[in-house]
C-alpha positions as CSV (number, residue, x, y, z in Angstrom):
1,M,15.6,43.7,-0.7
2,V,17.3,40.5,-1.4
3,T,20.6,39.3,0.2
4,G,22.8,36.7,-1.4
5,A,21.6,38.1,-4.7
6,A,24.8,37.4,-6.7
7,S,24.0,33.8,-7.5
8,G,21.7,30.8,-7.0
9,I,18.4,31.4,-5.3
10,G,19.0,35.1,-4.6
11,R,19.7,35.7,-8.3
12,A,16.6,33.7,-9.4
13,L,14.5,35.6,-6.9
14,A,15.8,38.9,-8.2
15,V,14.8,38.0,-11.8
16,A,11.4,36.7,-10.7
17,L,10.6,39.7,-8.6
18,E,11.5,42.1,-11.4
19,R,9.2,40.2,-13.7
20,A,6.5,40.6,-11.1
21,G,6.9,44.3,-11.2
22,A,9.2,44.9,-8.1
23,H,12.0,47.4,-7.8
24,L,15.1,45.9,-6.3
25,A,17.8,46.4,-3.7
26,L,20.3,43.6,-4.3
27,V,22.9,42.7,-1.7
28,D,26.0,40.5,-1.7
29,V,29.7,40.6,-0.9
30,N,30.6,39.6,-4.5
31,E,30.4,42.8,-6.5
32,Q,31.3,41.2,-9.8
33,A,28.7,38.5,-9.6
34,L,26.1,41.0,-8.3
35,A,26.7,43.1,-11.5
36,V,25.9,40.0,-13.5
37,T,22.6,39.7,-11.7
38,R,21.9,43.3,-12.5
39,E,22.4,42.5,-16.2
40,L,19.9,39.6,-16.0
41,V,17.0,41.6,-14.6
42,G,15.0,43.8,-16.9
43,Q,15.6,47.5,-17.4
44,A,12.1,48.6,-16.3
45,A,12.8,48.3,-12.6
46,R,14.8,50.6,-10.3
47,V,17.7,48.5,-9.2
48,T,20.4,49.4,-6.6
49,L,23.4,47.2,-5.8
50,H,24.9,47.0,-2.3
51,R,28.1,45.3,-1.3
52,V,27.4,44.4,2.3
53,D,28.6,41.6,4.6
54,V,25.3,40.5,6.3
55,S,27.2,39.3,9.4
56,D,28.1,43.0,10.1
57,E,25.3,44.4,12.2
58,A,26.3,48.1,11.8
59,A,26.6,47.5,8.0
60,M,23.1,46.1,7.9
61,H,21.6,49.1,9.6
62,R,23.5,51.4,7.2
63,L,22.1,49.3,4.4
64,A,18.6,49.9,5.6
65,D,19.3,53.7,5.5
66,D,20.7,53.4,2.0
67,V,17.8,51.3,0.7
68,L,15.3,53.8,2.1
69,A,17.2,56.7,0.7
70,A,17.2,55.1,-2.8
71,H,13.8,53.6,-2.9
72,G,11.7,55.5,-0.3
73,H,10.2,52.4,1.3
74,V,10.5,48.6,1.5
75,E,7.8,46.0,1.3
76,L,9.6,42.7,1.0
77,L,12.7,41.6,2.8
78,V,14.4,38.3,1.6
79,N,17.2,37.1,3.9
80,N,18.8,34.6,1.6
81,A,22.6,34.8,2.0
82,G,24.1,31.5,3.3
83,V,27.2,29.4,3.5
84,A,28.1,25.9,4.4
85,V,30.7,24.1,6.5
86,V,30.9,20.3,6.0
87,G,32.5,17.8,8.3
88,T,31.7,15.8,11.4
89,F,31.0,17.9,14.5
90,D,34.4,17.1,16.1
91,E,36.2,18.1,12.8
92,Q,34.5,21.5,12.5
93,P,36.6,24.2,14.2
94,T,34.6,26.5,16.3
95,E,35.8,29.5,14.4
96,E,34.3,28.0,11.2
97,M,31.1,27.5,13.0
98,R,31.1,31.1,14.2
99,W,31.7,32.3,10.7
100,L,28.8,30.2,9.4
101,M,26.4,31.3,12.2
102,G,27.4,34.9,11.5
103,I,26.1,34.7,8.0
104,N,23.3,32.1,8.1
105,F,21.7,33.1,11.4
106,W,22.9,36.5,12.6
107,G,22.6,37.9,9.1
108,V,18.9,37.0,9.2
109,V,18.6,38.6,12.7
110,Y,20.3,41.8,11.5
111,G,18.2,41.9,8.4
112,C,15.0,41.6,10.4
113,K,16.2,44.1,13.0
114,A,17.2,46.7,10.4
115,F,14.2,46.5,8.1
116,L,11.2,45.5,10.3
117,P,10.5,49.1,11.4
118,H,10.3,50.1,7.8
119,L,8.1,47.1,6.9
120,L,5.7,48.0,9.7
121,R,5.3,51.5,8.3
122,A,4.4,50.2,4.8
123,D,0.8,49.4,3.9
124,E,1.8,45.8,4.0
125,G,5.1,44.0,4.2
126,H,6.6,40.5,4.2
127,I,9.8,38.9,5.5
128,V,11.2,35.8,3.7
129,N,13.9,33.9,5.6
130,V,15.5,31.2,3.5
131,S,16.2,28.1,5.7
132,S,16.6,24.6,4.3
133,I,15.2,21.1,4.6
134,F,18.2,20.9,6.9
135,G,16.3,23.3,9.1
136,I,13.7,20.6,9.6
137,V,15.8,17.4,9.5
138,G,19.3,17.1,11.2
139,T,21.8,15.4,9.0
140,P,25.3,14.0,9.6
141,M,28.3,16.1,8.4
142,H,26.3,19.3,8.6
143,S,25.8,20.0,12.3
144,S,26.6,23.8,12.1
145,Y,24.6,24.3,9.0
146,C,21.6,22.4,10.4
147,A,21.9,24.4,13.7
148,S,21.8,27.7,11.7
149,K,18.9,26.7,9.6
150,F,16.9,25.3,12.5
151,A,17.5,28.6,14.2
152,V,16.3,30.5,11.2
153,R,13.1,28.4,11.2
154,G,12.5,29.0,14.9
155,L,13.1,32.8,14.6
156,S,10.8,32.9,11.7
157,E,7.9,31.1,13.4
158,S,8.3,33.1,16.6
159,L,8.4,36.4,14.6
160,R,5.4,35.4,12.6
161,A,3.4,34.8,15.7
162,E,4.4,38.2,17.2
163,L,3.5,40.0,14.0
164,A,0.1,38.1,13.5
165,S,-1.9,41.2,14.3
166,T,0.1,43.5,12.0
167,T,0.3,43.9,8.2
168,V,3.7,42.1,8.1
169,G,3.8,38.4,7.2
170,V,6.8,36.0,7.7
171,T,7.6,32.9,5.6
172,S,10.4,30.5,6.0
173,V,11.6,28.6,2.9
174,H,13.0,25.1,3.0
175,P,14.5,23.9,-0.2
176,G,15.8,20.4,-0.9
177,G,18.6,19.8,-3.4
178,I,19.0,22.9,-5.4
179,A,21.7,23.6,-8.0
180,T,23.5,26.5,-6.3
181,N,27.1,27.3,-5.4
182,I,26.7,26.6,-1.7
183,A,28.1,23.0,-2.0
184,R,30.9,24.0,-4.3
185,D,31.9,27.0,-2.2
186,G,31.4,25.4,1.2
187,R,34.3,25.0,3.7
188,Y,35.2,21.3,3.8
189,Q,37.3,19.5,6.4
190,G,39.7,17.5,4.2
191,E,40.1,17.3,0.4
192,A,38.8,13.7,0.3
193,R,35.6,14.8,2.0
194,H,35.3,17.7,-0.5
195,K,35.6,15.2,-3.4
196,R,33.0,13.0,-1.9
197,E,30.5,15.8,-1.4
198,R,31.1,17.0,-5.0
199,A,30.5,13.4,-6.2
200,V,27.2,13.2,-4.2
201,A,26.1,16.5,-5.7
202,T,27.0,15.4,-9.2
203,F,24.9,12.3,-9.1
204,A,22.0,13.7,-6.9
205,K,19.0,15.2,-8.6
206,L,19.4,19.0,-8.2
207,W,16.6,21.4,-9.0
208,P,17.0,24.8,-10.6
209,P,17.0,27.8,-8.2
210,E,14.1,29.2,-10.3
211,R,11.9,26.6,-8.8
212,V,12.6,28.0,-5.3
213,A,12.0,31.5,-6.6
214,A,8.6,30.6,-8.0
215,A,7.5,28.7,-4.9
216,T,8.7,31.5,-2.7
217,L,6.6,34.1,-4.5
218,R,3.6,31.9,-4.3
219,G,4.2,31.5,-0.6
220,V,4.4,35.2,-0.1
221,R,1.2,35.9,-2.0
222,R,-0.7,33.5,0.3
223,N,1.2,34.4,3.4
224,A,2.4,30.9,4.0
225,Q,4.2,30.1,7.2
226,R,6.5,27.5,5.5
227,V,7.4,26.7,1.9
228,L,8.9,23.4,1.1
229,V,10.6,23.1,-2.3
230,A,11.4,19.9,-4.2
231,P,10.1,16.4,-3.7
232,E,12.8,15.3,-1.3
233,A,12.0,18.2,1.0
234,H,8.3,17.1,1.2
235,L,9.4,13.5,1.7
236,L,11.9,14.3,4.5
237,D,9.4,16.6,6.2
238,A,6.8,13.8,6.2
239,L,9.2,11.2,7.5
240,Q,10.3,13.6,10.3
241,R,6.7,14.0,11.3
242,V,6.0,10.2,11.2
243,S,9.1,8.8,12.8
244,P,12.0,11.2,13.6
245,E,14.0,8.4,15.3
246,L,13.8,6.0,12.3
247,L,14.7,8.8,9.9
248,G,17.7,9.8,12.0
249,L,18.9,6.2,12.2
250,T,18.5,5.8,8.4
251,L,20.4,9.0,7.7
252,G,23.2,8.0,10.0
253,K,23.6,4.5,8.4
254,S,23.5,6.0,4.9
255,W,26.2,8.6,5.6
256,R,28.5,6.2,7.3
257,R,28.7,4.2,4.1
258,L,30.3,7.3,2.5
259,L,33.0,7.7,5.2
């Protein structure tokens, strides 16, 4: 079961999972793009499409019922759906922050709540929660996004510890710069800031989402606690461990040059 499967990492995971022999329940709010994902996966797998807003708790529990009715069981849950709000903390309206947290964090909580009982009944199961390198390093202009992704990492690590004696594993995934729609479709505070973010994304090295999909499946197979994807993710994680104060100072100075 993969949320946010209509594009980017979710779509790449759907294709990779089908190639690995999995049947699929694909979830997104964008039905048209979800249908494109369906065309990209092979015909051998049983694939069901589900238009669901992951921030709706009742809808997520109905989704679990629908998936079990269609497939009989579930062994892998991938909470991938995510959105972005960009701007300084004082510029970000609290309603925008609530919208983001509803998808990025509460969507993960609802996915785990709805599907964990079924995963525990399977011979073995696994939960993948897609966080970000911004769930390890706090960066300017992304306070709400970082807050949500830090929360996803904390939830994942706590849940993993609770489930250590069961047959269910938990992995958090922390990509670096990946070529997805999240930057393009993010909610920006001011057109000038939007243009600047797009320019940064244009000139930055972005990695294909297939790289995240491959690394995620390797992480699931070895029951990894954390999967870092892309060189910058490994670099920032290392710098955060060595000197978080110096890293924060450097990031702050670098971003101020773009203001």
